mmCIF file as gemmi writes it, N, C-alpha and C atoms, coordinates in Angstrom:
data_model
loop_
_atom_site.group_PDB
_atom_site.id
_atom_site.type_symbol
_atom_site.label_atom_id
_atom_site.label_alt_id
_atom_site.label_comp_id
_atom_site.label_asym_id
_atom_site.label_entity_id
_atom_site.label_seq_id
_atom_site.pdbx_PDB_ins_code
_atom_site.Cartn_x
_atom_site.Cartn_y
_atom_site.Cartn_z
_atom_site.occupancy
_atom_site.B_iso_or_equiv
_atom_site.pdbx_formal_charge
_atom_site.auth_seq_id
_atom_site.auth_asym_id
_atom_site.pdbx_PDB_model_num
ATOM 1 N N . MET Axp A 1 ? -1.748 -61.393 -1.008 1 0 ? 1 A 1
ATOM 2 C CA . MET Axp A 1 ? -3.019 -60.807 -0.58 1 0 ? 1 A 1
ATOM 3 C C . MET Axp A 1 ? -3.41 -61.169 0.839 1 0 ? 1 A 1
ATOM 4 N N . LYS Axp A 2 ? -3.357 -62.567 0.929 1 0 ? 2 A 1
ATOM 5 C CA . LYS Axp A 2 ? -3.623 -63.057 2.251 1 0 ? 2 A 1
ATOM 6 C C . LYS Axp A 2 ? -2.94 -62.622 3.568 1 0 ? 2 A 1
ATOM 7 N N . LYS Axp A 3 ? -1.519 -62.502 3.251 1 0 ? 3 A 1
ATOM 8 C CA . LYS Axp A 3 ? -0.942 -62.021 4.388 1 0 ? 3 A 1
ATOM 9 C C . LYS Axp A 3 ? -1.142 -60.657 4.756 1 0 ? 3 A 1
ATOM 10 N N . ILE Axp A 4 ? -1.29 -59.711 3.843 1 0 ? 4 A 1
ATOM 11 C CA . ILE Axp A 4 ? -1.801 -58.431 4.167 1 0 ? 4 A 1
ATOM 12 C C . ILE Axp A 4 ? -3.126 -58.258 5.088 1 0 ? 4 A 1
ATOM 13 N N . LEU Axp A 5 ? -3.978 -59.201 4.562 1 0 ? 5 A 1
ATOM 14 C CA . LEU Axp A 5 ? -5.383 -59.362 5.125 1 0 ? 5 A 1
ATOM 15 C C . LEU Axp A 5 ? -5.015 -59.848 6.382 1 0 ? 5 A 1
ATOM 16 N N . LEU Axp A 6 ? -4.26 -60.718 6.695 1 0 ? 6 A 1
ATOM 17 C CA . LEU Axp A 6 ? -3.987 -61.239 8.211 1 0 ? 6 A 1
ATOM 18 C C . LEU Axp A 6 ? -3.197 -60.231 8.924 1 0 ? 6 A 1
ATOM 19 N N . ALA Axp A 7 ? -2.435 -59.519 8.343 1 0 ? 7 A 1
ATOM 20 C CA . ALA Axp A 7 ? -1.663 -58.455 9.29 1 0 ? 7 A 1
ATOM 21 C C . ALA Axp A 7 ? -2.712 -57.207 9.657 1 0 ? 7 A 1
ATOM 22 N N . THR Axp A 8 ? -3.444 -56.84 8.62 1 0 ? 8 A 1
ATOM 23 C CA . THR Axp A 8 ? -4.294 -55.91 8.946 1 0 ? 8 A 1
ATOM 24 C C . THR Axp A 8 ? -5.465 -56.351 10.063 1 0 ? 8 A 1
ATOM 25 N N . THR Axp A 9 ? -5.816 -57.581 10.033 1 0 ? 9 A 1
ATOM 26 C CA . THR Axp A 9 ? -6.837 -58.034 10.935 1 0 ? 9 A 1
ATOM 27 C C . THR Axp A 9 ? -6.206 -58.447 12.267 1 0 ? 9 A 1
ATOM 28 N N . SER Axp A 10 ? -4.88 -58.743 12.549 1 0 ? 10 A 1
ATOM 29 C CA . SER Axp A 10 ? -4.072 -58.723 13.658 1 0 ? 10 A 1
ATOM 30 C C . SER Axp A 10 ? -4.135 -57.353 14.154 1 0 ? 10 A 1
ATOM 31 N N . LEU Axp A 11 ? -3.824 -56.317 13.481 1 0 ? 11 A 1
ATOM 32 C CA . LEU Axp A 11 ? -3.499 -55.106 13.974 1 0 ? 11 A 1
ATOM 33 C C . LEU Axp A 11 ? -4.999 -54.604 14.648 1 0 ? 11 A 1
ATOM 34 N N . GLY Axp A 12 ? -6.128 -54.74 13.853 1 0 ? 12 A 1
ATOM 35 C CA . GLY Axp A 12 ? -7.362 -54.37 14.33 1 0 ? 12 A 1
ATOM 36 C C . GLY Axp A 12 ? -7.767 -55.085 15.522 1 0 ? 12 A 1
ATOM 37 N N . MET Axp A 13 ? -7.446 -56.446 15.77 1 0 ? 13 A 1
ATOM 38 C CA . MET Axp A 13 ? -7.912 -57.106 16.912 1 0 ? 13 A 1
ATOM 39 C C . MET Axp A 13 ? -6.958 -56.713 18.179 1 0 ? 13 A 1
ATOM 40 N N . THR Axp A 14 ? -5.893 -56.461 17.964 1 0 ? 14 A 1
ATOM 41 C CA . THR Axp A 14 ? -4.928 -56.031 19.038 1 0 ? 14 A 1
ATOM 42 C C . THR Axp A 14 ? -5.002 -54.45 19.413 1 0 ? 14 A 1
ATOM 43 N N . ALA Axp A 15 ? -5.665 -53.725 18.679 1 0 ? 15 A 1
ATOM 44 C CA . ALA Axp A 15 ? -5.473 -52.207 18.981 1 0 ? 15 A 1
ATOM 45 C C . ALA Axp A 15 ? -5.939 -51.709 20.286 1 0 ? 15 A 1
ATOM 46 N N . GLY Axp A 16 ? -7.368 -52.475 20.577 1 0 ? 16 A 1
ATOM 47 C CA . GLY Axp A 16 ? -7.707 -52.299 21.891 1 0 ? 16 A 1
ATOM 48 C C . GLY Axp A 16 ? -6.922 -52.728 23.035 1 0 ? 16 A 1
ATOM 49 N N . PHE Axp A 17 ? -5.978 -53.568 22.808 1 0 ? 17 A 1
ATOM 50 C CA . PHE Axp A 17 ? -5.297 -54.024 23.963 1 0 ? 17 A 1
ATOM 51 C C . PHE Axp A 17 ? -3.936 -53.272 24.414 1 0 ? 17 A 1
ATOM 52 N N . ALA Axp A 18 ? -3.868 -52.146 23.811 1 0 ? 18 A 1
ATOM 53 C CA . ALA Axp A 18 ? -2.353 -51.497 23.855 1 0 ? 18 A 1
ATOM 54 C C . ALA Axp A 18 ? -2.349 -50.6 25.271 1 0 ? 18 A 1
ATOM 55 N N . ALA Axp A 19 ? -3.12 -50.258 25.727 1 0 ? 19 A 1
ATOM 56 C CA . ALA Axp A 19 ? -3.038 -49.658 27.06 1 0 ? 19 A 1
ATOM 57 C C . ALA Axp A 19 ? -3.67 -50.55 28.313 1 0 ? 19 A 1
ATOM 58 N N . ALA Axp A 20 ? -2.651 -51.134 28.961 1 0 ? 20 A 1
ATOM 59 C CA . ALA Axp A 20 ? -3.168 -51.958 30.218 1 0 ? 20 A 1
ATOM 60 C C . ALA Axp A 20 ? -2.693 -51.325 31.333 1 0 ? 20 A 1
ATOM 61 N N . ASP Axp A 21 ? -3.658 -51.481 32.347 1 0 ? 21 A 1
ATOM 62 C CA . ASP Axp A 21 ? -3.236 -50.788 33.645 1 0 ? 21 A 1
ATOM 63 C C . ASP Axp A 21 ? -2.772 -52.195 34.645 1 0 ? 21 A 1
ATOM 64 N N . VAL Axp A 22 ? -1.346 -51.881 34.811 1 0 ? 22 A 1
ATOM 65 C CA . VAL Axp A 22 ? -0.637 -52.574 35.402 1 0 ? 22 A 1
ATOM 66 C C . VAL Axp A 22 ? -0.152 -52.176 36.864 1 0 ? 22 A 1
ATOM 67 N N . LYS Axp A 23 ? -0.325 -53.344 37.783 1 0 ? 23 A 1
ATOM 68 C CA . LYS Axp A 23 ? -0.001 -52.875 39.296 1 0 ? 23 A 1
ATOM 69 C C . LYS Axp A 23 ? 0.833 -53.709 40.047 1 0 ? 23 A 1
ATOM 70 N N . VAL Axp A 24 ? 1.785 -53.273 40.538 1 0 ? 24 A 1
ATOM 71 C CA . VAL Axp A 24 ? 2.863 -54.391 41.368 1 0 ? 24 A 1
ATOM 72 C C . VAL Axp A 24 ? 2.936 -53.905 42.656 1 0 ? 24 A 1
ATOM 73 N N . SER Axp A 25 ? 2.737 -54.762 43.577 1 0 ? 25 A 1
ATOM 74 C CA . SER Axp A 25 ? 3.003 -54.238 45.092 1 0 ? 25 A 1
ATOM 75 C C . SER Axp A 25 ? 3.531 -55.256 45.8 1 0 ? 25 A 1
ATOM 76 N N . GLY Axp A 26 ? 3.988 -55.127 47.087 1 0 ? 26 A 1
ATOM 77 C CA . GLY Axp A 26 ? 4.715 -56.228 47.701 1 0 ? 26 A 1
ATOM 78 C C . GLY Axp A 26 ? 5.076 -55.453 48.967 1 0 ? 26 A 1
ATOM 79 N N . SER Axp A 27 ? 5.689 -56.61 49.725 1 0 ? 27 A 1
ATOM 80 C CA . SER Axp A 27 ? 5.98 -56.362 51.201 1 0 ? 27 A 1
ATOM 81 C C . SER Axp A 27 ? 6.982 -57.299 51.541 1 0 ? 27 A 1
ATOM 82 N N . ALA Axp A 28 ? 8.033 -57.079 52.497 1 0 ? 28 A 1
ATOM 83 C CA . ALA Axp A 28 ? 9.102 -57.676 52.939 1 0 ? 28 A 1
ATOM 84 C C . ALA Axp A 28 ? 9.261 -57.518 54.476 1 0 ? 28 A 1
ATOM 85 N N . SER Axp A 29 ? 9.626 -58.584 55.05 1 0 ? 29 A 1
ATOM 86 C CA . SER Axp A 29 ? 9.992 -58.473 56.585 1 0 ? 29 A 1
ATOM 87 C C . SER Axp A 29 ? 11.051 -59.274 56.934 1 0 ? 29 A 1
ATOM 88 N N . MET Axp A 30 ? 11.787 -59.046 57.817 1 0 ? 30 A 1
ATOM 89 C CA . MET Axp A 30 ? 12.996 -59.709 58.46 1 0 ? 30 A 1
ATOM 90 C C . MET Axp A 30 ? 13.184 -59.391 59.764 1 0 ? 30 A 1
ATOM 91 N N . GLY Axp A 31 ? 13.561 -60.52 60.655 1 0 ? 31 A 1
ATOM 92 C CA . GLY Axp A 31 ? 13.9 -60.159 61.986 1 0 ? 31 A 1
ATOM 93 C C . GLY Axp A 31 ? 14.665 -61.754 62.548 1 0 ? 31 A 1
ATOM 94 N N . ILE Axp A 32 ? 14.875 -61.204 63.881 1 0 ? 32 A 1
ATOM 95 C CA . ILE Axp A 32 ? 15.514 -62.351 64.735 1 0 ? 32 A 1
ATOM 96 C C . ILE Axp A 32 ? 14.517 -62.563 65.868 1 0 ? 32 A 1
ATOM 97 N N . ALA Axp A 33 ? 14.22 -63.885 66.106 1 0 ? 33 A 1
ATOM 98 C CA . ALA Axp A 33 ? 13.378 -64.271 67.474 1 0 ? 33 A 1
ATOM 99 C C . ALA Axp A 33 ? 14.157 -65.187 68.256 1 0 ? 33 A 1
ATOM 100 N N . ASN Axp A 34 ? 13.813 -64.965 69.616 1 0 ? 34 A 1
ATOM 101 C CA . ASN Axp A 34 ? 14.429 -65.969 70.691 1 0 ? 34 A 1
ATOM 102 C C . ASN Axp A 34 ? 13.194 -66.608 71.26 1 0 ? 34 A 1
ATOM 103 N N . GLU Axp A 35 ? 13.265 -68.11 71.345 1 0 ? 35 A 1
ATOM 104 C CA . GLU Axp A 35 ? 12.208 -68.618 72.02 1 0 ? 35 A 1
ATOM 105 C C . GLU Axp A 35 ? 12.045 -68.7 73.432 1 0 ? 35 A 1
ATOM 106 N N . GLY Axp A 36 ? 13.075 -68.048 73.97 1 0 ? 36 A 1
ATOM 107 C CA . GLY Axp A 36 ? 13.167 -68.078 75.502 1 0 ? 36 A 1
ATOM 108 C C . GLY Axp A 36 ? 13.901 -69.148 76.083 1 0 ? 36 A 1
ATOM 109 N N . VAL Axp A 37 ? 14.516 -69.842 75.256 1 0 ? 37 A 1
ATOM 110 C CA . VAL Axp A 37 ? 15.251 -71.256 75.741 1 0 ? 37 A 1
ATOM 111 C C . VAL Axp A 37 ? 16.754 -70.914 75.412 1 0 ? 37 A 1
ATOM 112 N N . GLY Axp A 38 ? 17.684 -70.442 76.378 1 0 ? 38 A 1
ATOM 113 C CA . GLY Axp A 38 ? 19.116 -70.263 76.163 1 0 ? 38 A 1
ATOM 114 C C . GLY Axp A 38 ? 19.352 -68.991 75.307 1 0 ? 38 A 1
ATOM 115 N N . ASP Axp A 39 ? 20.199 -69.325 74.454 1 0 ? 39 A 1
ATOM 116 C CA . ASP Axp A 39 ? 20.81 -68.469 73.521 1 0 ? 39 A 1
ATOM 117 C C . ASP Axp A 39 ? 20.549 -68.918 72.097 1 0 ? 39 A 1
ATOM 118 N N . VAL Axp A 40 ? 19.336 -69.551 71.854 1 0 ? 40 A 1
ATOM 119 C CA . VAL Axp A 40 ? 18.998 -69.998 70.555 1 0 ? 40 A 1
ATOM 120 C C . VAL Axp A 40 ? 18.168 -68.929 70.007 1 0 ? 40 A 1
ATOM 121 N N . PHE Axp A 41 ? 18.737 -68.369 68.763 1 0 ? 41 A 1
ATOM 122 C CA . PHE Axp A 41 ? 18.034 -67.338 68.01 1 0 ? 41 A 1
ATOM 123 C C . PHE Axp A 41 ? 18.015 -67.873 66.62 1 0 ? 41 A 1
ATOM 124 N N . GLN Axp A 42 ? 16.683 -67.413 66.085 1 0 ? 42 A 1
ATOM 125 C CA . GLN Axp A 42 ? 16.333 -67.857 64.854 1 0 ? 42 A 1
ATOM 126 C C . GLN Axp A 42 ? 15.988 -66.691 63.941 1 0 ? 42 A 1
ATOM 127 N N . VAL Axp A 43 ? 16.3 -66.755 62.746 1 0 ? 43 A 1
ATOM 128 C CA . VAL Axp A 43 ? 16.407 -65.593 61.785 1 0 ? 43 A 1
ATOM 129 C C . VAL Axp A 43 ? 15.16 -66.033 60.762 1 0 ? 43 A 1
ATOM 130 N N . TYR Axp A 44 ? 14.218 -65.175 60.8 1 0 ? 44 A 1
ATOM 131 C CA . TYR Axp A 44 ? 13.307 -65.288 59.708 1 0 ? 44 A 1
ATOM 132 C C . TYR Axp A 44 ? 12.994 -64.274 58.894 1 0 ? 44 A 1
ATOM 133 N N . ASN Axp A 45 ? 12.363 -64.564 57.712 1 0 ? 45 A 1
ATOM 134 C CA . ASN Axp A 45 ? 12.167 -63.465 56.661 1 0 ? 45 A 1
ATOM 135 C C . ASN Axp A 45 ? 10.808 -63.855 55.633 1 0 ? 45 A 1
ATOM 136 N N . SER Axp A 46 ? 10.084 -62.97 55.263 1 0 ? 46 A 1
ATOM 137 C CA . SER Axp A 46 ? 8.988 -63.065 54.625 1 0 ? 46 A 1
ATOM 138 C C . SER Axp A 46 ? 8.961 -62.179 53.332 1 0 ? 46 A 1
ATOM 139 N N . VAL Axp A 47 ? 8.599 -62.531 52.147 1 0 ? 47 A 1
ATOM 140 C CA . VAL Axp A 47 ? 8.721 -61.526 50.86 1 0 ? 47 A 1
ATOM 141 C C . VAL Axp A 47 ? 7.25 -62.128 50.505 1 0 ? 47 A 1
ATOM 142 N N . LYS Axp A 48 ? 6.447 -60.921 50.07 1 0 ? 48 A 1
ATOM 143 C CA . LYS Axp A 48 ? 5.202 -61.083 49.313 1 0 ? 48 A 1
ATOM 144 C C . LYS Axp A 48 ? 4.976 -59.873 48.014 1 0 ? 48 A 1
ATOM 145 N N . ILE Axp A 49 ? 4.779 -60.659 47.047 1 0 ? 49 A 1
ATOM 146 C CA . ILE Axp A 49 ? 4.788 -59.815 45.84 1 0 ? 49 A 1
ATOM 147 C C . ILE Axp A 49 ? 3.326 -59.972 45.103 1 0 ? 49 A 1
ATOM 148 N N . LYS Axp A 50 ? 2.555 -58.964 44.64 1 0 ? 50 A 1
ATOM 149 C CA . LYS Axp A 50 ? 1.481 -59.03 44.058 1 0 ? 50 A 1
ATOM 150 C C . LYS Axp A 50 ? 1.326 -58.197 42.817 1 0 ? 50 A 1
ATOM 151 N N . PHE Axp A 51 ? 0.718 -59.043 41.612 1 0 ? 51 A 1
ATOM 152 C CA . PHE Axp A 51 ? 0.855 -58.568 40.463 1 0 ? 51 A 1
ATOM 153 C C . PHE Axp A 51 ? -0.675 -58.502 39.871 1 0 ? 51 A 1
ATOM 154 N N . GLY Axp A 52 ? -1.03 -57.337 39.326 1 0 ? 52 A 1
ATOM 155 C CA . GLY Axp A 52 ? -2.409 -57.321 38.785 1 0 ? 52 A 1
ATOM 156 C C . GLY Axp A 52 ? -2.322 -56.563 37.275 1 0 ? 52 A 1
ATOM 157 N N . ALA Axp A 53 ? -3.229 -56.748 36.743 1 0 ? 53 A 1
ATOM 158 C CA . ALA Axp A 53 ? -3.448 -56.083 35.386 1 0 ? 53 A 1
ATOM 159 C C . ALA Axp A 53 ? -4.881 -55.918 34.825 1 0 ? 53 A 1
ATOM 160 N N . SER Axp A 54 ? -5.324 -55.058 34.301 1 0 ? 54 A 1
ATOM 161 C CA . SER Axp A 54 ? -6.759 -54.898 33.832 1 0 ? 54 A 1
ATOM 162 C C . SER Axp A 54 ? -6.858 -54.046 32.322 1 0 ? 54 A 1
ATOM 163 N N . VAL Axp A 55 ? -7.569 -54.525 31.485 1 0 ? 55 A 1
ATOM 164 C CA . VAL Axp A 55 ? -7.648 -53.926 30.013 1 0 ? 55 A 1
ATOM 165 C C . VAL Axp A 55 ? -9.051 -53.495 29.789 1 0 ? 55 A 1
ATOM 166 N N . VAL Axp A 56 ? -9.147 -52.483 29.034 1 0 ? 56 A 1
ATOM 167 C CA . VAL Axp A 56 ? -10.457 -52.19 28.658 1 0 ? 56 A 1
ATOM 168 C C . VAL Axp A 56 ? -10.38 -52.072 26.973 1 0 ? 56 A 1
ATOM 169 N N . THR Axp A 57 ? -11.105 -53.193 26.261 1 0 ? 57 A 1
ATOM 170 C CA . THR Axp A 57 ? -11.12 -52.792 24.798 1 0 ? 57 A 1
ATOM 171 C C . THR Axp A 57 ? -11.857 -51.675 24.269 1 0 ? 57 A 1
ATOM 172 N N . ASP Axp A 58 ? -11.678 -51.551 22.95 1 0 ? 58 A 1
ATOM 173 C CA . ASP Axp A 58 ? -12.253 -50.314 22.442 1 0 ? 58 A 1
ATOM 174 C C . ASP Axp A 58 ? -13.881 -50.555 22.511 1 0 ? 58 A 1
ATOM 175 N N . ALA Axp A 59 ? -14.29 -51.808 22.254 1 0 ? 59 A 1
ATOM 176 C CA . ALA Axp A 59 ? -15.808 -52.257 22.443 1 0 ? 59 A 1
ATOM 177 C C . ALA Axp A 59 ? -16.399 -52.181 23.764 1 0 ? 59 A 1
ATOM 178 N N . GLY Axp A 60 ? -15.375 -51.8 24.94 1 0 ? 60 A 1
ATOM 179 C CA . GLY Axp A 60 ? -15.894 -51.642 26.1 1 0 ? 60 A 1
ATOM 180 C C . GLY Axp A 60 ? -15.859 -52.853 26.914 1 0 ? 60 A 1
ATOM 181 N N . LEU Axp A 61 ? -15.12 -53.935 26.43 1 0 ? 61 A 1
ATOM 182 C CA . LEU Axp A 61 ? -15.129 -55.294 27.262 1 0 ? 61 A 1
ATOM 183 C C . LEU Axp A 61 ? -14.018 -55.173 28.172 1 0 ? 61 A 1
ATOM 184 N N . GLU Axp A 62 ? -14.096 -55.162 29.461 1 0 ? 62 A 1
ATOM 185 C CA . GLU Axp A 62 ? -13.125 -55.069 30.5 1 0 ? 62 A 1
ATOM 186 C C . GLU Axp A 62 ? -12.693 -56.562 30.986 1 0 ? 62 A 1
ATOM 187 N N . PHE Axp A 63 ? -11.419 -56.92 31.04 1 0 ? 63 A 1
ATOM 188 C CA . PHE Axp A 63 ? -11.007 -58.166 31.801 1 0 ? 63 A 1
ATOM 189 C C . PHE Axp A 63 ? -9.64 -57.84 32.557 1 0 ? 63 A 1
ATOM 190 N N . GLY Axp A 64 ? -9.381 -58.685 33.249 1 0 ? 64 A 1
ATOM 191 C CA . GLY Axp A 64 ? -8.205 -58.483 34.279 1 0 ? 64 A 1
ATOM 192 C C . GLY Axp A 64 ? -7.67 -59.775 34.958 1 0 ? 64 A 1
ATOM 193 N N . MET Axp A 65 ? -6.664 -59.599 35.394 1 0 ? 65 A 1
ATOM 194 C CA . MET Axp A 65 ? -5.962 -60.871 35.997 1 0 ? 65 A 1
ATOM 195 C C . MET Axp A 65 ? -5.056 -60.414 37.375 1 0 ? 65 A 1
ATOM 196 N N . SER Axp A 66 ? -5.075 -61.096 38.299 1 0 ? 66 A 1
ATOM 197 C CA . SER Axp A 66 ? -4.204 -60.938 39.631 1 0 ? 66 A 1
ATOM 198 C C . SER Axp A 66 ? -3.662 -62.115 40.088 1 0 ? 66 A 1
ATOM 199 N N . THR Axp A 67 ? -2.389 -62.121 40.712 1 0 ? 67 A 1
ATOM 200 C CA . THR Axp A 67 ? -1.801 -63.226 41.183 1 0 ? 67 A 1
ATOM 201 C C . THR Axp A 67 ? -0.837 -62.595 42.422 1 0 ? 67 A 1
ATOM 202 N N . SER Axp A 68 ? -0.526 -63.582 43.221 1 0 ? 68 A 1
ATOM 203 C CA . SER Axp A 68 ? 0.574 -63.134 44.21 1 0 ? 68 A 1
ATOM 204 C C . SER Axp A 68 ? 1.449 -64.401 44.561 1 0 ? 68 A 1
């Protein structure tokens, strides 16, 4: 009986978390630069990735996270 009660409680608690709005975006750049001193060239690159998510529960509570 305790296992069934625990299982139904877990399902009830997580039912509102089923639909999350997830966003992933990013950018990348790459190039070659010359400092103007002879034939010395440098290669550079940059990558940025951003993750974000937000959730609204059945009770109307909204929370989210973001990182880059």
